[in-house]
C-alpha positions, -999 to 999 in steps of 0.1 A, spaced: 229 -859 -730 234 -832 -755 217 -800 -770 220 -791 -807 209 -755 -818 186 -752 -846 183 -713 -851 159 -701 -822 151 -737 -811 173 -763 -796 170 -801 -800 177 -820 -767 188 -856 -768 181 -874 -737 198 -904 -722 170 -929 -734 173 -917 -770 142 -894 -768 147 -862 -788 127 -829 -777 126 -796 -795 123 -766 -773 119 -731 -782 148 -717 -764 180 -706 -781 213 -725 -772 226 -694 -753 198 -697 -727 204 -734 -722 241 -729 -719 235 -703 -690 214 -728 -672 235 -760 -678 270 -748 -678 285 -758 -644 263 -788 -642 284 -811 -662 277 -795 -696 303 -779 -720 297 -760 -752 320 -781 -775 310 -761 -806 287 -732 -814 259 -756 -821 265 -783 -795 263 -784 -756 273 -817 -744 271 -835 -711 306 -846 -700 292 -876 -681 280 -892 -714 312 -890 -734 324 -925 -746 357 -912 -760 377 -883 -774 393 -887 -807 421 -863 -814 422 -868 -852 403 -847 -877 405 -816 -854 392 -834 -824 357 -848 -816 338 -867 -790 318 -899 -793 287 -897 -771 273 -927 -753 247 -931 -781 274 -931 -808 268 -895 -820 299 -875 -828 304 -839 -819 333 -817 -831 352 -797 -805 360 -763 -817 397 -754 -820 394 -724 -797 376 -745 -771 397 -777 -772 422 -766 -744 394 -759 -721 377 -791 -730 407 -813 -724 413 -798 -691 377 -804 -681 377 -839 -697 406 -850 -675 384 -845 -644 357 -868 -657 
């Protein structure tokens, strides 16, 4: 569902709510997952576009994921995000 960086590790949150920590930096996961429904919404978050419940435009813009977690969308990525979001 989403990946969150934690220095040289990344915490993966799966659709069932399970959380896994892997010893790969976010950049490596981004290379693998981009183009497969994932988008880097922020420097520290890679999100699965298929698991977004809603996009909230206030407070700079953020998404609410299926599990209720909120993830900010970086200002410089907002236009690209909105274009991609309109396709899902």
